[in-house]
C-alpha positions in Angstrom: 97.5 -6.6 -152.8 96.9 -8.8 -149.8 100.1 -10.6 -150.5 102.0 -7.3 -150.6 100.5 -6.3 -147.3 101.6 -9.6 -145.7 105.1 -9.1 -147.1 105.3 -5.5 -145.7 104.0 -6.7 -142.3 106.6 -9.5 -142.3 109.4 -7.0 -143.2 108.3 -4.9 -140.2 108.6 -7.9 -137.9 112.0 -8.7 -139.5 113.1 -5.2 -138.7 112.5 -5.8 -135.0 109.7 -3.4 -133.9 111.1 -3.1 -130.4 114.3 -1.7 -131.9 112.5 0.6 -134.3 110.6 2.2 -131.4 113.9 2.8 -129.6 115.2 4.6 -132.7 112.1 6.8 -132.7 112.7 7.6 -129.0 116.3 8.6 -129.8 115.0 10.8 -132.6 112.5 12.6 -130.4 115.0 12.8 -127.5 117.2 14.7 -130.0 114.2 17.0 -130.6 113.4 17.4 -126.9 117.0 18.2 -125.8 117.9 20.5 -128.6 114.6 22.3 -129.1 111.7 21.3 -126.9 109.5 24.0 -128.3 109.8 22.3 -131.7 107.2 19.8 -130.7 104.6 22.6 -130.7 106.2 24.9 -133.3 107.0 22.4 -136.1 104.7 19.4 -135.6 104.2 18.6 -139.3 107.9 18.9 -140.1 108.8 16.7 -137.1 106.3 14.1 -138.3 107.9 14.0 -141.7 111.3 13.8 -140.2 110.3 11.0 -137.9 108.7 9.0 -140.8 111.9 9.6 -142.8 114.0 8.2 -140.0 111.7 5.3 -139.5 112.0 4.5 -143.2 115.8 4.6 -142.9 116.1 2.4 -139.8 113.5 0.0 -141.1 115.5 -0.3 -144.3 118.8 -0.8 -142.5 117.5 -3.5 -140.2 115.7 -5.3 -143.0 118.9 -5.2 -145.1 120.7 -6.6 -142.1 118.2 -9.4 -141.9 119.0 -10.3 -145.5 122.7 -10.4 -144.7 122.2 -12.5 -141.5 120.3 -15.5 -142.9 123.1 -18.0 -142.3 123.7 -17.2 -138.7 120.0 -16.5 -137.9 119.0 -20.0 -139.2 121.9 -21.6 -137.3 120.8 -19.8 -134.1 117.2 -20.9 -134.5 115.7 -17.4 -135.2 112.0 -17.2 -135.8 112.1 -14.0 -137.8 110.4 -14.0 -141.2 113.5 -14.3 -143.4 115.0 -17.1 -141.4 111.8 -19.1 -141.5 111.0 -18.3 -145.1 107.8 -16.4 -144.3 109.3 -13.4 -146.1 110.7 -14.2 -149.6 114.2 -12.8 -150.2 113.2 -11.1 -153.4 110.3 -9.3 -151.8 112.6 -8.2 -148.9 115.0 -6.7 -151.4 112.3 -4.8 -153.1 111.0 -3.4 -149.8 114.6 -2.4 -148.9 114.9 -0.3 -152.0 111.4 1.2 -151.6 112.1 2.1 -148.0 115.4 3.8 -148.9 113.7 5.9 -151.6 110.7 6.9 -149.3 113.1 7.8 -146.5 115.1 10.1 -148.8 112.0 11.7 -150.3 110.5 12.4 -146.9 113.8 13.8 -145.7 113.9 16.1 -148.8 110.6 17.6 -147.6 112.3 18.6 -144.3 115.7 20.0 -145.2 119.0 19.3 -147.0 120.6 18.6 -143.6 118.0 15.9 -143.0 118.6 14.3 -146.4 122.4 14.1 -145.6 121.7 12.4 -142.3 119.3 9.9 -143.8 121.8 9.1 -146.6 124.5 8.7 -143.9 122.4 6.3 -141.9 121.7 4.2 -145.0 125.4 4.2 -145.8 126.2 3.0 -142.2 123.7 0.2 -142.6 125.3 -0.9 -145.8 128.8 -0.7 -144.3 127.6 -2.8 -141.3 125.9 -5.5 -143.2 127.5 -5.6 -146.6 130.3 -3.7 -148.2 133.8 -5.1 -149.1 134.3 -6.0 -145.4 131.0 -6.0 -143.4 131.6 -4.3 -140.1 129.3 -6.6 -138.3 132.0 -9.3 -138.5 134.4 -7.7 -136.1 134.2 -6.0 -132.7 135.8 -2.7 -133.6 133.6 -2.3 -136.7 130.5 -3.1 -134.7 131.3 -0.5 -132.0 132.1 2.3 -134.5 129.1 1.7 -136.8 126.6 1.2 -134.0 127.8 4.3 -132.1 127.7 6.4 -135.3 124.2 5.2 -136.0 123.2 6.4 -132.6 124.8 9.8 -133.0 123.2 10.5 -136.4 119.8 9.6 -135.0 120.0 12.3 -132.3 121.3 14.7 -134.9 118.4 13.9 -137.1 116.0 14.9 -134.3 117.7 18.2 -133.9 117.8 18.7 -137.7 114.0 18.1 -138.0 113.5 20.6 -135.2 115.7 23.1 -137.1 117.8 23.4 -134.0 121.6 23.7 -133.3 123.6 21.0 -131.5 123.6 22.0 -127.8 126.0 20.8 -125.1 123.1 18.8 -123.5 122.5 17.1 -126.8 126.2 16.3 -127.2 126.2 14.6 -123.8 123.1 12.6 -124.5 124.1 11.4 -128.0 127.6 10.5 -127.0 126.7 8.7 -123.8 123.7 6.8 -125.2 125.5 5.9 -128.4 128.3 4.4 -126.4 125.7 2.5 -124.4 124.3 1.1 -127.7 127.8 0.1 -128.9 129.2 -1.3 -125.7 126.2 -2.8 -123.9 124.7 -3.9 -127.2 127.5 -6.5 -127.5 125.5 -8.6 -125.0 123.3 -9.7 -127.8 126.2 -11.9 -129.0 126.0 -14.1 -125.9 123.2 -16.1 -127.3 124.4 -16.2 -131.0 127.7 -18.0 -130.8 126.9 -20.9 -133.0 125.6 -18.9 -135.8 128.3 -16.2 -135.5 131.0 -18.8 -135.6 129.4 -20.4 -138.7 129.3 -17.1 -140.5 132.9 -16.2 -139.6 132.0 -13.3 -137.3 134.6 -12.3 -134.7 132.4 -11.4 -131.8 133.6 -11.3 -128.2 132.2 -14.8 -127.3 133.7 -16.3 -130.4 137.1 -14.7 -129.7 137.3 -15.0 -125.9 134.8 -17.8 -125.0 131.8 -17.3 -122.8 133.5 -16.4 -119.5 136.1 -14.2 -121.0 133.6 -12.3 -123.1 131.3 -11.8 -120.1 134.1 -10.3 -118.1 135.0 -7.8 -120.8 131.4 -7.0 -121.5 130.8 -6.2 -117.9 133.7 -3.8 -118.0 132.4 -2.1 -121.1 128.9 -1.8 -119.6 130.3 -0.2 -116.5 132.1 2.4 -118.6 129.2 3.1 -120.9 126.7 3.2 -118.1 128.5 6.0 -116.3 129.4 8.3 -119.2 126.0 10.0 -119.0 126.4 10.4 -115.3 129.8 12.0 -115.7 128.4 14.3 -118.4 125.5 15.3 -116.2 127.8 16.2 -113.3 130.3 18.1 -115.4 128.3 19.7 -118.2 124.5 19.0 -118.2 122.9 18.9 -114.7 119.5 18.7 -116.3 120.4 15.1 -117.3 121.1 13.9 -113.8 117.9 11.9 -113.4 118.2 10.0 -116.7 121.8 9.4 -115.9 120.9 7.8 -112.6 118.4 5.6 -114.4 121.1 4.5 -116.8 123.5 3.8 -114.0 121.0 1.5 -112.3 120.3 -0.2 -115.6 124.0 -0.7 -116.1 124.3 -2.3 -112.7 121.5 -4.7 -113.6 123.1 -5.7 -116.9 126.5 -6.3 -115.3 125.0 -8.5 -112.6 123.1 -10.5 -115.2 126.1 -10.9 -117.4 128.4 -12.1 -114.6 125.9 -14.5 -113.0 124.9 -16.0 -116.3 128.2 -17.7 -117.3 127.8 -21.2 -118.6 124.0 -20.8 -119.2 122.8 -23.1 -121.9 119.2 -21.8 -122.1 118.9 -19.2 -124.9 116.3 -17.2 -123.0 118.7 -16.8 -120.1 121.6 -15.9 -122.4 119.5 -13.1 -123.9 118.5 -11.7 -120.5 121.3 -9.1 -120.3 120.4 -7.8 -123.8 116.7 -7.5 -122.8 117.7 -5.5 -119.7 119.9 -3.3 -121.9 116.9 -2.6 -124.2 114.6 -1.9 -121.3 117.1 0.6 -119.9 117.1 2.5 -123.2 113.4 2.8 -123.1 113.6 4.0 -119.5 116.3 6.6 -120.1 114.7 8.1 -123.2 111.2 8.3 -121.7 112.8 10.0 -118.7 114.5 12.5 -121.0 111.3 13.2 -122.9 109.4 13.7 -119.7 112.0 16.1 -118.3 112.5 18.2 -121.3 109.0 18.4 -122.7 107.1 19.1 -119.4 
C-alpha cells in the first residue's frame, strides 16, 4: 500500500501540479463567468465536476509524460518518469485508473459533462499518441492545446448547469489562444530533446532567434484578444484583459532579450511568466465575478 501511495504521488508530480492548478482555475472561471450563483446553488455538483476534470487532466499529462521520455531525458528533466522514480508499468495503470474515475465522476454530474471529459481524454491521446502525435508539429500543438482550453471552460459551465454566455465565449477563446500561442515558449529550453524525438517545434524549424521573433508576434496577438473582446463584447472583462496585456508585454520582452541564452533557467523564463500571467488573469476573473 505504501508503494502504491508513492507511485500515485510520483504520478502527480509527473503531471505538473502547477499546470493542474491552472486547469482547475480555468474550470472555475467557466463556472464564475457562466453562472456565478452556481458556487452557492450547486456546490456538491461542482465539486464532483472539478474532481472529474482533475482526473481527466491528470490522466492526460501523465500520459504525455509516458510519451515524452526520450526528449525529457535528453533535456535533463527531473520528473519521475525521466529519472525512473515512477515505473512505466505503474504509470500506465494509473493513467487507466484516472480515466475511469474521471468518466465515473462526470457521469454523476451530467451527460454533457461525460462528453466533455471523453473529449478531453481524446485530445490528450491525439496530442501524445495516435497515428500522428500532434505534439510533433506546430499546427497540431496549437489546435489541440486551444481545444483543451475551450473544453475546460465549457466543462465549468456544464458542471454549473449553465448555458454558454457571450462573456464565457470571450474568456475561453482568448485564454485558449493564450495557452496555444504563448505556450510555445516552453520549447525554447527543449530544443535538444525535441530534435532527438523528431518534433517540429519553432526553435527546431527556425532556430533560436527566428523562433523568438515569431513567438513574440504570437504572444502580442494572443495577449490582446481578451482586451479586444472586453472592449467590443464583454466590458466586465476589462480588468483581467489589462492584466493579460501586461503579462504579454513581459513575455515578449523576456523572449526578445533572451536570444542566445545557454542557461536552461533563463530559457524557461518566458514560459514561467506565461504561467504566472494565467494565474493572475484567472484569479482576477474569479474575484470579479464571484464577489
